[in-house]
C-alpha positions in Angstrom: 0.0 0.0 0.0 1.5 3.4 -0.9 0.7 7.0 -0.1 1.5 9.9 -2.4 3.0 13.1 -1.0 3.1 15.7 -3.7 4.7 13.5 -6.3 6.8 11.2 -4.1 5.5 7.8 -3.3 6.1 6.6 0.2 5.3 3.2 1.6 2.5 3.5 4.2 2.4 1.6 7.5 -0.8 -0.4 8.3 -3.5 1.8 9.6 -4.3 -0.2 12.7 -3.2 1.5 15.9 -3.9 1.6 19.6 -4.7 4.8 21.5 -2.7 5.2 24.7 -4.7 7.6 26.8 -2.8 6.6 29.9 0.3 8.2 28.5 -1.1 11.2 26.7 1.5 13.8 27.6 4.8 13.5 29.3 4.8 15.7 32.4 8.5 15.7 33.0 11.0 18.5 33.3 12.8 20.0 30.4 15.8 21.0 32.4 19.0 19.3 31.3 22.4 19.5 29.7 23.5 22.3 27.4 23.9 21.2 23.8 26.6 23.4 22.2 28.3 25.7 24.7 30.7 27.3 22.3 31.5 27.6 18.6 34.8 28.3 17.0 34.9 27.8 13.2 32.8 26.6 10.5 32.3 23.4 8.6 30.8 22.9 5.2 30.7 19.1 5.5 27.5 17.3 4.4 26.9 13.8 5.5 24.9 11.8 3.0 26.2 8.3 2.9 24.1 5.3 1.8 22.3 3.4 4.5 23.7 0.0 5.5 20.5 -1.4 6.8 17.1 -2.6 5.5 14.2 -0.6 6.7 11.7 -3.3 5.9 13.1 -5.9 8.4 10.5 -8.2 10.0 9.5 -7.8 13.6 12.3 -8.2 16.0 12.8 -10.0 19.3 13.5 -7.0 21.5 15.6 -7.4 24.6 14.1 -4.4 26.4 11.6 -5.0 29.1 8.1 -3.9 28.3 7.4 -3.3 31.9 6.8 0.2 33.1 6.9 2.1 36.3 3.4 3.1 37.5 3.0 5.5 40.5 0.9 4.0 43.3 -2.6 5.4 43.2 -2.4 6.3 46.9 0.8 8.3 46.5 1.3 11.8 45.2 3.0 10.3 42.1 6.2 12.2 42.5 9.5 10.5 41.6 13.1 11.4 42.0 15.3 12.4 39.1 17.1 9.1 39.2 13.8 7.1 39.3 12.3 9.0 36.4 15.3 9.2 34.0 17.5 6.3 34.7 16.6 3.6 37.2 15.4 0.1 36.4 11.6 0.1 36.7 9.5 -1.6 39.2 7.2 -4.1 37.5 3.5 -4.2 37.3 1.6 -5.7 34.5 -1.8 -5.6 36.1 -4.2 -3.8 33.7 -6.1 -2.5 36.7 -3.0 -0.6 37.8 -2.7 1.1 34.4 -6.4 2.0 34.6 -5.6 3.6 38.0 -3.2 6.0 36.4 -6.1 7.4 34.4 -8.1 7.6 37.6 -5.3 9.5 39.4 -5.1 12.0 36.5 -8.8 12.5 36.7 -8.7 13.1 40.4 -5.8 15.6 40.0 -7.9 17.4 37.3 -10.8 17.8 39.8 -8.4 19.4 42.3 -6.7 21.7 39.8 -9.8 22.9 37.9 -10.8 25.8 40.0 -11.5 28.2 37.1 -14.5 30.5 37.3 -17.7 29.3 35.7 -17.5 30.8 32.2 -18.9 29.9 28.8 -16.6 27.4 27.1 -16.5 28.3 23.5 -15.0 25.1 22.2 -16.3 21.8 23.4 -12.9 20.2 22.7 -11.3 22.6 25.1 -13.1 21.1 28.0 -11.9 17.6 27.0 -8.3 18.9 26.7 -8.3 20.0 30.3 -8.9 16.4 31.5 -6.2 14.8 29.4 -3.5 17.4 29.9 -3.1 17.9 33.7 0.6 17.7 34.5 1.9 14.9 36.6 4.2 16.0 39.4 7.8 16.3 38.2 11.3 16.0 39.6 12.4 19.6 39.1 12.6 21.7 42.2 12.4 25.5 42.3 16.1 25.7 43.2 17.0 23.5 40.3 15.0 25.6 37.9 16.6 28.8 39.2 20.1 27.4 38.7 19.3 26.4 35.2 17.7 29.8 34.2 20.8 31.2 32.6 19.9 34.6 33.9 16.9 34.9 31.7 13.4 35.4 33.1 10.0 35.9 31.6 7.7 38.4 33.3 4.7 37.1 35.2 1.2 37.4 33.5 -0.6 40.7 34.0 -4.4 41.0 34.5 -5.2 40.9 30.8 -7.8 43.7 31.1 -6.3 46.5 29.0 -7.9 45.2 25.8 -11.2 46.5 27.0 -9.8 50.0 27.2 -8.3 49.8 23.7 -11.5 48.5 22.3 -14.6 48.8 24.4 -16.6 46.7 22.0 -14.7 43.7 23.3 -16.6 43.9 26.6 -19.5 42.2 24.9 -17.2 39.1 24.6 -15.7 39.3 28.0 -16.7 35.8 28.9 -14.7 34.4 26.0 -11.7 36.7 26.4 -11.5 36.3 30.2 -11.8 32.5 29.8 -9.0 32.6 27.2 -6.8 34.7 29.4 -7.6 32.4 32.3 -6.5 29.4 30.4 -3.2 31.2 29.5 -2.6 32.1 33.2 -3.5 28.5 34.3 -0.9 27.1 31.9 1.7 29.6 33.1 1.0 28.6 36.7 1.1 24.9 36.0 4.3 25.2 34.0 5.8 27.1 36.9 4.6 24.5 39.3 5.6 21.4 37.4 8.5 22.5 35.2 10.1 25.3 37.3 9.3 28.1 34.9 8.4 28.8 31.3 12.1 29.6 30.7 13.0 26.0 31.8 10.1 24.4 30.0 11.2 25.9 26.7 14.6 24.2 26.9 13.3 20.8 26.0 16.1 20.4 23.5 18.5 20.1 26.5 16.7 17.1 27.7 15.2 15.4 24.6 17.0 14.1 21.5 20.8 13.8 21.7 22.5 15.6 24.6 26.2 15.3 25.4 27.9 15.5 28.8 31.5 15.0 29.8 30.7 11.3 30.4 28.8 10.5 27.2 25.7 10.9 25.1 22.1 10.6 26.3 19.3 10.1 23.9 15.6 10.5 24.9 12.5 10.4 22.9 8.8 10.7 23.9 7.0 7.9 22.2 4.2 6.6 24.4 2.7 4.4 21.7 5.9 2.3 21.2 6.2 -1.1 22.8 10.0 -1.2 22.5 12.8 1.0 21.1 16.4 0.8 20.1 18.9 3.3 18.9 20.5 2.3 15.6 23.0 3.9 13.3 26.4 3.9 11.8 28.0 3.8 15.2 26.6 0.3 16.0 26.3 -1.0 12.4 22.5 -0.6 12.6 22.3 -3.5 15.1 18.8 -3.4 16.7 19.9 -5.4 19.8 23.1 -3.4 20.5 21.5 -0.3 22.2 18.1 -1.1 23.6 16.3 1.8 25.2 14.3 1.8 28.5 11.0 3.5 29.1 9.6 5.4 32.0 6.0 5.7 33.1 5.4 8.8 30.9 6.3 7.1 27.6 9.9 8.5 27.4 12.5 6.2 26.0 16.1 6.7 27.1 19.6 5.4 26.6 23.0 6.5 27.8 26.1 5.8 25.7 29.3 6.4 27.7 32.4 7.8 26.0 34.9 5.4 24.4 38.0 4.4 26.3 40.0 7.2 24.7 37.4 9.8 25.8 35.9 10.2 22.3 32.1 10.3 21.9 30.4 6.9 21.3 28.6 8.4 18.3 31.0 10.2 15.9 30.0 13.6 14.5 28.2 13.1 11.2 26.9 9.6 11.9 23.5 8.6 10.7 21.1 7.7 13.5 17.5 6.5 13.8 15.3 5.1 16.5 13.7 1.7 15.7 10.4 1.1 17.5 7.9 -1.7 17.7 4.6 0.2 17.4 0.9 -0.6 17.2 1.4 -0.1 13.4 4.4 -2.4 13.2 8.2 -2.1 13.2 9.1 1.5 12.4 12.4 3.3 11.9 12.1 7.1 12.6 14.3 10.1 12.7 14.4 11.7 16.2 11.7 14.4 16.6 14.5 16.5 18.1 17.1 15.8 15.4 19.4 18.8 14.7 20.4 17.8 11.1 18.9 15.5 8.6 20.2 14.5 5.2 18.9 12.6 2.2 21.5 10.3 0.7 21.9 10.4 -3.1 19.5 7.9 -4.8 17.5 7.3 -1.6 14.0 8.4 -0.7 14.1 8.5 3.1 16.2 10.9 5.0 18.7 9.9 7.7 19.0 11.8 11.0 22.6 13.0 11.5 24.3 13.2 14.9 25.6 16.7 14.5 28.3 17.7 17.0 31.4 19.0 15.3 34.7 19.4 17.1 35.1 22.7 18.9 37.5 24.0 16.2 34.9 23.5 13.5 31.9 25.1 15.2 31.0 28.5 13.9 31.5 31.4 16.3 29.3 34.4 15.9 31.3 37.6 15.4 28.6 40.3 15.2 26.0 41.4 17.6 22.3 41.3 16.6 20.9 44.7 15.3 18.3 46.6 17.3 14.8 46.3 16.1 14.1 49.1 13.5 11.2 51.4 14.1 9.8 50.5 10.7 10.2 47.0 9.3 11.1 46.6 5.6 11.2 42.9 4.9 12.8 41.2 1.9 11.2 37.7 1.8 13.6 35.2 0.4 14.1 31.5 -0.3 17.7 30.4 -0.1 17.4 27.4 -2.4 15.9 29.3 -5.3 18.0 32.5 -4.9 20.5 31.7 -7.7 20.3 33.0 -11.2 21.4 29.5 -12.3 18.9 26.6 -12.4 20.1 24.9 -9.2 19.7 24.8 -5.4 21.6 27.7 -4.0 23.6 27.3 -0.8 23.6 29.3 2.5 27.2 30.4 1.6 26.2 31.7 -1.8 23.2 33.5 -0.5 25.4 35.1 2.2 27.9 36.3 -0.3 25.7 37.2 -3.3 22.2 38.0 -2.1 22.6 39.7 1.3 24.6 42.6 -0.1 21.9 43.1 -2.7 19.2 43.2 0.0 21.3 45.8 1.9 21.8 47.9 -1.2 18.1 47.9 -2.0 17.4 49.5 1.3 15.6 46.7 3.2 16.4 46.3 6.9 15.2 42.7 7.4 15.4 39.5 5.5 12.8 36.8 6.0 14.1 33.3 5.2 11.6 30.7 4.0 12.0 26.9 4.0 14.6 26.8 6.8 13.1 23.9 8.7 13.9 20.6 7.0 11.2 19.4 4.6 11.6 16.1 2.6 9.6 17.4 -0.4 11.3 20.4 -2.0 8.2 21.5 -3.9 6.3 22.1 -0.7 8.1 25.4 -0.5 9.2 24.5 3.0 5.7 24.3 4.5 5.5 20.6 4.9 8.1 20.3 7.7 9.5 16.9 8.6 12.3 17.8 11.0 11.5 20.9 13.0 14.8 21.5 14.7 17.0 20.8 11.6 17.9 23.4 9.0 17.4 22.3 5.4 20.4 20.2 4.4 19.9 21.0 0.7 21.6 24.4 1.3 24.5 23.4 3.5 25.2 22.6 7.2 24.0 24.2 10.3 27.2 26.1 10.6 26.8 27.5 7.1 23.4 28.9 8.1 25.0 30.5 11.2 27.5 32.1 9.0 24.8 33.5 6.8 22.9 35.0 9.8 26.1 36.4 11.2 26.9 38.2 7.9 23.4 39.6 7.8 23.9 41.0 11.3 27.2 42.6 10.1 25.2 44.3 7.4 22.7 45.6 10.0 19.9 43.3 8.7 17.5 41.5 10.9 16.9 37.9 10.0 13.4 36.6 10.5 12.5 32.9 10.1 9.3 31.7 8.4 8.5 29.2 11.1 5.8 26.6 10.6 3.9 25.6 13.8 0.5 25.5 12.1 0.8 22.0 10.7 3.3 19.2 9.9 4.1 17.0 6.9 2.0 13.8 6.8 5.2 12.0 5.7 5.5 8.9 7.9 9.1 8.0 6.9 10.9 11.2 7.9 8.6 13.3 10.0 6.4 13.3 13.1 3.3 11.7 11.5 2.6 8.3 13.1 5.9 8.7 14.9 5.1 6.1 17.6 2.6 4.2 15.5 -0.4 6.2 16.6 -2.0 9.2 14.9 -2.6 10.9 18.2 1.0 11.4 19.3 1.8 15.1 18.5 -1.5 15.6 16.6 -5.2 15.5 17.1 -6.6 12.1 16.1 -9.1 11.5 13.4 -10.4 14.3 11.1 -9.5 17.1 13.5 -5.9 16.2 13.1 -5.9 16.4 9.3 -5.9 19.5 7.1 -7.8 18.3 4.0 -6.6 21.2 1.8 -2.9 21.1 2.8 -2.8 17.3 3.1 -1.0 17.7 6.4 -1.2 16.9 10.2 -2.5 19.4 12.8 -0.9 19.7 16.2 -2.8 19.1 19.4 -2.1 22.4 21.2 -3.8 21.2 24.3 -1.1 18.5 24.9 1.6 19.3 27.4 4.3 17.6 25.4 3.3 19.4 22.2 3.6 22.7 24.1 7.0 21.7 25.3 8.1 20.7 21.8 6.9 23.8 19.9 7.9 26.3 22.6 11.4 24.7 22.7 11.5 24.8 18.9 10.9 28.5 18.7 13.5 29.1 21.4 16.0 26.8 19.7 16.2 28.9 16.5 16.6 32.1 18.6 19.2 30.6 20.9 21.3 28.4 18.6 21.1 30.4 15.3 20.4 33.9 16.6 17.4 34.6 14.4 15.9 37.9 15.2 12.3 36.8 15.2 9.7 34.9 13.2 6.9 35.1 10.7 4.5 32.5 11.9 2.9 30.7 9.0 -0.8 29.7 8.8 -2.0 31.3 12.0 -5.5 31.6 10.8 -5.6 27.9 10.4 -4.4 27.4 13.9 -6.9 29.8 15.6 -10.1 28.3 14.2 -11.4 24.7 14.0 -12.6 25.5 10.5 -9.1 26.7 9.7 -10.5 29.7 7.8 -11.5 27.5 4.9 -14.6 28.4 3.0 -15.3 31.2 5.6 -15.7 34.8 4.8 -14.7 37.0 7.7 -17.0 40.0 7.8 -15.6 41.7 10.9 -18.4 40.6 13.2 -16.8 39.9 16.6 -18.8 36.7 17.1 -16.8 35.2 14.2 -13.6 35.5 16.4 -14.9 34.7 19.8 -17.2 31.7 19.5 -17.4 28.0 19.2 -15.2 27.9 16.1 -12.3 29.4 18.0 -9.6 26.9 19.0 -8.7 28.3 22.4 -5.9 25.8 22.9 -4.2 27.1 19.8 -4.7 30.8 20.7 -3.3 30.1 24.1 -0.2 28.5 22.6 0.3 31.6 20.5 0.0 33.7 23.6 2.6 31.5 25.3 5.1 31.5 22.5 4.8 35.3 22.1 5.3 35.6 25.9 8.3 33.4 25.7 9.9 35.2 22.7 9.4 38.7 24.0 10.2 37.8 27.5 13.6 36.3 26.7 14.3 38.5 23.7 12.6 41.9 24.0 14.1 43.0 20.6 12.7 40.0 18.7 10.0 40.5 16.2 6.9 38.3 15.7 4.7 38.5 12.6 1.5 36.4 12.3 0.0 35.4 9.0 -3.7 36.0 9.8 -6.3 36.7 7.2 -9.2 36.8 9.6 -8.4 40.1 11.3 -8.8 38.7 14.8 -9.1 41.6 17.3 -6.3 41.7 20.0 -4.0 39.8 17.6 -1.3 42.5 17.9 -1.9 43.5 21.5 0.6 42.4 24.2 -0.2 39.2 26.1 -0.1 41.0 29.5 -2.9 43.3 28.2 -5.0 40.4 27.1 -3.9 40.1 23.5 -2.4 37.3 21.5 1.0 39.1 21.5 2.2 39.5 17.9 4.1 42.6 16.9 2.6 42.6 13.4 -0.2 41.0 11.4 0.6 40.2 7.8 -2.0 42.3 5.9 -3.1 39.6 3.5 -6.2 41.3 2.1 -4.2 43.9 0.2 -2.6 41.5 -2.2 -6.0 39.9 -2.8 -7.5 43.3 -3.6 -4.8 44.0 -6.2 -5.3 40.7 -7.9 -9.0 41.5 -8.0 -8.5 44.9 -9.6 -5.9 43.7 -12.1 -8.6 41.5 -13.6 -10.8 44.6 -14.3 -10.5 47.5 -16.7 -8.9 50.7 -15.5 -12.3 52.4 -15.7 -13.6 50.0 -13.1 -11.0 50.8 -10.4 -12.6 52.7 -7.5 -10.3 55.0 -5.6 -12.4 54.7 -2.4 -12.2 50.9 -2.6 -8.4 51.0 -2.9 -8.0 53.4 0.1 -10.5 51.4 2.2 -8.6 48.1 1.7 -5.2 49.7 2.4 -6.4 51.4 5.6 -8.8 48.7 6.9 -6.8 47.6 9.9 -7.3 47.8 13.7 -6.2 50.8 15.6 -2.9 50.3 17.5 -2.4 46.9 15.9 0.6 47.1 13.6 0.5 45.5 10.1 3.0 44.4 7.5 1.6 45.4 4.1 2.6 43.9 0.8 1.4 44.0 -2.8 2.5 40.5 -3.4 4.4 37.8 -1.6 5.6 34.4 -2.6 1.9 33.2 -2.8 1.2 35.4 -5.9 4.4 34.2 -7.6 3.7 30.4 -7.5 2.8 28.5 -10.6 -0.9 28.6 -11.2 -1.0 32.2 -10.2 0.5 35.4 -11.6 2.7 38.1 -10.2 1.5 41.7 -10.5 4.0 42.3 -13.3 2.7 39.3 -15.3 -0.9 40.3 -14.7 0.0 43.8 -16.1 2.3 42.9 -19.0 1.8 39.2 -19.7 3.8 37.8 -22.7 4.9 41.3 -23.8 7.6 41.0 -21.0 9.4 38.5 -23.2 9.8 40.7 -26.2 9.6 44.4 -25.3 11.7 45.0 -22.1 14.9 46.0 -23.9 15.4 49.8 -24.0 16.8 49.7 -27.5 13.4 48.3 -28.7 10.1 50.2 -28.9 7.8 49.7 -26.0 4.1 48.9 -26.2 1.0 50.4 -24.5 0.8 47.3 -22.4 4.4 47.6 -21.2 4.0 51.4 -20.5 0.9 50.8 -18.5 2.3 47.8 -16.7 5.5 49.6 -15.6 3.6 52.7 -14.5 1.0 50.8 -12.4 3.6 48.4 -11.0 5.4 51.3 -9.4 2.2 53.0 -8.2 0.8 49.9 -6.7 3.9 49.3 -4.6 4.3 52.8 -3.4 0.6 53.3 -2.4 0.8 49.9 -0.6 3.8 51.0 1.3 2.4 54.5 1.9 -1.0 53.5 3.3 -1.0 49.8 3.9 0.7 49.4 7.3 3.6 50.0 9.7 5.8 47.5 7.9 6.4 46.4 4.3 7.3 43.1 2.6 8.5 42.2 -0.8 9.3 38.7 -2.2 12.6 38.5 -3.9 12.6 39.3 -7.6 9.2 41.1 -7.4 11.0 44.4 -6.8 11.9 44.4 -10.5 8.9 42.6 -11.9 10.3 39.1 -12.3 9.0 37.8 -15.6 8.5 34.1 -14.5 6.4 32.4 -11.9 7.9 29.9 -9.4 7.7 26.2 -10.3 9.7 23.8 -8.1 11.2 20.7 -9.7 8.7 17.9 -9.5 7.9 14.6 -11.0 4.6 13.2 -12.1 2.1 12.9 -9.2 0.3 9.6 -8.7 -3.0 10.2 -7.0 -4.8 7.5 -5.0 -7.6 7.6 -7.7 -5.1 6.4 -10.3 -4.9 9.8 -12.0 -1.5 11.0 -12.9 -0.7 14.7 -12.7 2.2 15.6 -15.0 5.2 17.2 -13.4 7.9 19.4 -15.0 10.5 16.7 -15.5 12.2 17.9 -12.3 13.3 21.1 -13.9 14.9 23.9 -12.0 14.4 26.4 -14.8 11.6 28.3 -13.0 12.9 27.7 -9.5 15.5 30.5 -9.5 15.6 34.3 -9.5 16.9 36.2 -12.5 18.6 39.0 -10.6 20.7 39.7 -13.7 17.5 41.1 -15.4 17.1 43.7 -12.6 20.7 44.6 -12.7 20.9 45.1 -16.5 20.7 48.8 -17.2 19.7 48.1 -20.8 16.4 46.5 -19.7 13.3 48.1 -18.4 13.4 45.7 -15.3 16.3 47.9 -14.1 14.1 51.0 -13.8 11.5 49.1 -11.8 14.2 47.8 -9.4 15.6 51.3 -9.0 12.2 52.6 -8.1 11.8 49.9 -5.4 15.2 50.9 -4.0 14.2 54.6 -4.0 11.0 53.7 -2.1 13.0 51.9 0.7 15.4 54.8 1.0 12.6 57.3 1.1 11.1 55.5 4.1 14.5 55.2 5.7 14.9 59.0 5.4 11.4 60.1 6.4 10.0 57.2 8.5 6.5 57.7 7.0 5.3 54.2 7.7 5.4 54.7 11.4 4.4 58.3 11.6 1.4 59.0 13.8 0.2 61.6 11.3 -1.9 60.1 8.5 -4.6 61.9 6.7 -6.4 61.1 3.4 -7.6 64.3 1.9 -8.8 63.2 -1.5 -10.1 60.1 -3.2 -11.6 61.5 -6.3 -13.5 59.0 -8.5 -13.8 61.4 -11.4 -10.2 62.6 -11.6 -8.9 59.2 -10.4 -6.7 61.0 -7.8 -5.7 59.9 -4.3 -4.0 62.4 -2.0 -2.8 61.6 1.5 -0.3 62.8 4.1 2.0 60.6 6.1 4.3 62.5 8.4 5.7 65.6 6.6 5.2 63.9 3.2 2.3 64.5 0.8 1.6 61.6 -1.6 -0.3 62.3 -4.9 -1.4 59.4 -7.1 -3.1 59.9 -10.5 -4.5 56.6 -11.6 -6.2 58.1 -14.7 -5.1 56.2 -17.9 -4.9 59.4 -20.1 -5.7 62.6 -18.2 -2.9 64.8 -16.8 -3.8 67.8 -14.7 -2.1 71.2 -14.6 -2.4 73.6 -11.7 -4.1 70.9 -9.7 -4.7 72.0 -6.1 -4.1 69.7 -3.2 -4.6 70.3 0.5 -1.9 69.9 3.2 -1.6 70.3 7.0 1.6 72.3 7.3 2.5 75.6 5.5 5.8 76.2 3.8 7.9 75.1 0.8 7.5 71.6 -0.7 9.8 69.8 -3.1 9.6 66.5 -5.0 11.4 63.7 -3.2 10.1 60.7 -5.2 8.7 60.7 -8.7 7.6 57.4 -10.4 7.8 59.2 -13.8 11.5 59.8 -13.5 13.5 58.5 -16.4 15.7 56.5 -14.1 12.6 54.5 -13.1 11.4 53.9 -16.7 9.1 57.0 -16.8 8.7 59.9 -19.2 10.4 62.7 -17.2 7.3 65.0 -17.3 8.1 66.8 -14.0 10.7 69.4 -13.1 12.4 68.3 -9.9 14.0 71.8 -9.4 10.5 73.3 -9.0 9.4 74.6 -5.6 5.9 74.5 -4.3 4.7 77.2 -1.9 1.5 76.8 0.1 -1.4 79.3 0.3 -3.6 79.7 3.3 -7.3 78.8 3.2 -9.1 75.5 3.7 -9.1 73.0 0.9 -10.1 69.4 1.1 -10.5 69.9 4.9 -6.9 71.0 5.1 -5.8 74.4 6.3 -3.3 75.0 3.5 -2.8 73.9 -0.2 -0.6 74.2 -3.2 -0.8 73.8 -7.0 1.0 71.1 -8.9 1.2 69.2 -12.2 -0.1 65.6 -12.0 0.7 63.5 -15.0 -1.4 60.4 -15.8 -0.4 57.2 -14.2 2.1 58.7 -11.8 2.9 58.7 -8.1 4.7 61.7 -6.7 5.8 62.4 -3.2 6.3 66.0 -1.9 8.2 66.8 1.3 8.1 69.9 3.4 11.7 71.0 3.0 11.9 73.5 5.9 10.2 71.2 8.4 11.5 68.2 10.4 12.0 65.1 8.3 10.7 62.6 10.9 7.0 62.5 11.3 
């Protein structure tokens, strides 16, 4: 039986499984040993040898005992560190005793559940509270404090400020107070059973492979497994050589002492896996906490790599992380497809070739996609298989560190496009059916499956899932020094309907009702709390199309805690307008879409991201100019009306989006110069379960690259579009208009097709008319004085017609016009955007 994952055929394990409710959630401490304490140099080695074992071996006779330690139902259930993590277990195979564990958990739940009587908006939330009460753990307060590394996370506030910010939220106080109560309850239980949120978020120091002076410890949470062994190059893939033991919470463990000469028992670069006897059969899996994973040439499955280079090969960061800029200008990039050549680019090549380009263009942050390892390249990085491992296609972990360090040297923030909204359904390389059950890290049944994305959905009400995801976010900040995250698919997380086939109208009941997944929202509050508590300068951006109120309000004030919402509706509006004639464009409609955001909740605006560039869709440039881009972009050839229109509107669309759309701006690489091709990742034919075959592209890389040479060629019209994008970024850097408190729209004239607005000390004038230019056109302004042109889309450098005199000075006259106390006259050519600055006033608004 086979399962198809986007064109790759994977063998599928039998579907029969057993649910292990007695062990749903390991309640143990995350405190433990530091992974890498220092780094010194940098390695470019990639380990991709061929496996020396057969993954289809029959069931094995396992030497490990299947007996488990079960706390006595009359005791408090507490165990010492030695008892929980290393001692030989006391034996009890009485089914009644195992049943008693459930009873103890239910009794503990009754004692802990002292929350006020509120309306529970999600029936599943009530069930989650029963299954996820923590067991007492071995960590003491003093142990937690000693492990805290000097970092603390502020205690929760009262969560009431949201009602001051938006009084309409009072109508939904039951839901919002319940939500905040759940968040506070989790914080309290984490403090009680784990020591603190700071300790809880260091799960990578306890799980996976950790090294001490004495040897290597490997731990894995797999409650569904009946037996487990560590296998790999180091023991010739011998299942019986290193059999693991299990504790009462379903955590498997083994300690491998150093060799006689003091060297580690698992050499750096060795391939390792865990072999388990599960309810679905014998299964070889890559550790859920693996730090590096590689696909050998000619093989389908990946191999986990024990990555622990010698001190002299570890990369040492040389540059401090930049301070968060007041305004965020993000260059969204995919390392693998960032070469002009049809190949997979490397971290080193991106570091040397692309980062200086981003800096020169004037962006102050780079957002890296597809960093978490994903077995299927064409998933664009969104079907993650190994959450703690950087994609091996582009190099080693040390190569990625070198890239980030170089970005910091250039003054660029590095944001990671992190995927916590779902996981690949790949059973060979990822978390799906890891321990032979479908309810391990995910919801079981249909709730744990995203039918549109063909992926698995996390159970955010599970204690161990919280540990795993919170630790994952911290890992990338700690180990790689990322400066923050863009959280993917947040709308899907926050609602049980995942935002599918739902039109959000802005009615508050759409956000605070039965469809809200309170567990998921609570997780988002926790992860924002963690990130901002440990790293106050870190940036979090959430991809939310729903417009949930409080999304970008601090957690202590009752919000979800993001710094920015990705303003997704803007790109959709441009695609909608580009399918209409110019005469059908409504100025008021454009302005409304660009300004329709919540007060005091920051947004990152964009005209197009990677979504609009994928095969099957069109970029804005391609919507505007279509096939003419292939033949009429050379300056030594005549242009066409379509090209002229396309270049003019491309610039206008980007500038008005940046000017009105939010407090941050994003561009996907290549779109700054109107990249002529879509993105199509190399893929083979796809074999659907129905028997239908979807043709691939013969695994071609031709359209999985970026033709930066086109934007750099000064003999092509692409160059002018790129120069205009660069000028936009530098204008914002100079005047800071995106974050200015002063914003006023004085004109949206449907007849003249004119939009005029003020942002800080700048006045923006857009003439969207396709043929009418206006002389002595009066526009209103707030401040009196002399104005000059500081950006003109019609400038020849930007591919325009040079119809404006940049030496001209514009003096205001008194008297109200368009509800402004002053005004001045100007020339507004058709299809142009011009920005005027008050030259005698302060530059910063």
